Every structure is written in structure tokens, then in C-alpha cells.
N, C-alpha and C positions, 0 to 999 in steps of 0.2 A: 702516493697522495691522490693521484688521479683515480686509482682503483677504489679507494675509500669513498671518494665523491660519487663514483659510478654506482657502487653498492648502496650508498645512502639514497641516491635518486631512484634506483630500482626498488628499494624497500618502500619508499614513500609512494611510488607509483602503484605497487601491489596493495598497499594499505588503502589508498584512495579507491582503487578498483573494487576491493573487498567491501568497503563501506558503501560505495555507490550501489553495488548489487544488493546488499542487505536493505538499503533504503528503498530501492525499487520494489523489492519483494514485500516489504512492509506496506508501502503505499498501495500496491495492488491488493493486498489483503484487506486494507481499510476500505478501499473502493468496493470490494466484494461484499463486505459487511454492510456498507451503506445501501448497496443495491438490494440485498436481502431485506433490510429494514424497511426500505421504501416499498417493496412488494408487499410486505406484511401490513404496513400502514395503509396502503391502497386497498388491500383486501378487507381490512377492518372498517375502513371508511365506506366501502361499498356495502358491506354487511349492515352497518348502522343505517345507511341511507335506505336500504331495502326494508329494514325493520320500521323505519319512520313512515314509509308508504303504506304499510299494512294497517 
């Protein structure tokens, strides 16, 4: 009985670890996309501002 409980707890621990690593990877990917989008938007805003000055 104790062995079954130990194996269940171990399995739940592995599942939580796996999901946490996948979540961290996804969050870092989303942050990277946001950074790229902000850089692109800043570039476009600067380009539009320079066009308005001319």
C-alpha cells in the first residue's frame, strides 16, 4: 500500500515538473514575441515620425 502511494506521489511530482517546464518555455516564447513586436512597432513609429518631419 505504501509503495502505491509513493509511486502515485512520484508520478504527480513528475507531471507537475513537466507541466511547469512547458509553461515556462511557453511564457519565454511569448515574451520573445512581444519584444520583437515592440521593436517592430517602435521602428515603424520612428519611420512615420521621420516621414512627417519631411
